[in-house]
Steps between C-alpha positions, in 0.01 A plus 500: 500500500529126441130466425515788255795344317316166490192667350706669228691183416180298482360752252818477294451123490191554289724631221698176509193279505337692213804462273430361153720421200811562713746380234411786266563746783843363590846641423856391573703724725850354493440145372234242420504408870453861615148604404268788573135523408269795466324358804818532710510868411128548557514340845809698597347830387182425694698410816722803468207740488307335782785418738680834484176671601502299825833644618564858387866551413569129456693360202418214267763236423345276235632237263386679186623845604766643267640733765508378857543701818680368813252279690698531822415868545170581672187308410528285187268257324697209349281337235495209260178543299503142370754268654525197276448681169600197293242291685247777434579514127466123465178475697646290780310704763794506739564872542458763768496871579763594760498828695726596788501832686834585654611786723865605495604160365286283729196324358200577724216350290490221250221371273515217245182418309434196282188611307448158345459325838370815669770462765604822671818471710574796722713614791577805709829518688433374851142407413530145367429355157166403345338322207154638419487643848591181688836471681768289334819347630797319353511123537700310762611226260871434449622486143518120522119493528430799277523652155679810382452761232768636274546760229736484206606868471410508130649847451834387644580175320846492657326379817378180334784281633478610865119487485508139383768419760288628788188338354673163490624531858154591627317243285711222646386605848134582428182340365482713185526851357297748300592770247193719452638805317360765736732579790243704694269197513793269583573716803136495609495122467774486760317752716181294515676166547442347158874472443790499745745727320572687179818628336604690191831655398372830359182689578406864461368698799143497366514119476572448867432814711137419588552123524802536726294693757213252474740213575661667801161598640390138452786391725746415225848610407637675192846615393726485195692183418799683646315539828447877460183712521285531188556803279232753404715669235678225304469140389593247767469132576238371744474220752161474671408225742317397813699512823568124495697531177663836571848351538478266200649785297825470698523133408483555125765562238360818342 
């Protein structure tokens, strides 16, 4: 199953790579910061057709869907066709396709693909995590020797103050931080040891479902900033880290 999902996602990546004149195919959804392109829709439609054929009776829970079924019932694909749409529109080449397959509310498979770097992150519950087929593991560096990633919850501007507060606390203890604009890739950076932790105050299920499994299968830790399990139905915060920095969350004013 995992290899079949990987093959489909890799094929979808060709749509992203082939994109031209993206600005003229872009529309605002709720604001100038909330964009959708015709390529988002094309990738999602492609994934919906291909993925649902893998698991008869499964449901599709995608970012661009207008009507969404409950992804905690039976088998469900949870999909972000282009995570980092603003990066994609502006040609920053920092975007990814994220696909998770859950069963009764538990993510069993996760795939995140960066078509620009040709990096395929994948995991199966209980089977470890991989980058282009090679095993990956979170780092063992404490935050004092590491860097962290953060997201600014652009659709929930009320989280600006607490986001900056946590960023300041972590920055004072770390070497540096990164804000990349694609949460799925931020999570994979933690999983493969490039960064030591990542946090954001508001992510949708399709932003984090696949990446969360990849982190845990890479030996890491993920929960909400309130210390609760991640949600597959609603927006939630996220704290993802290696095991060394797992308890740093308890030391912060969030």
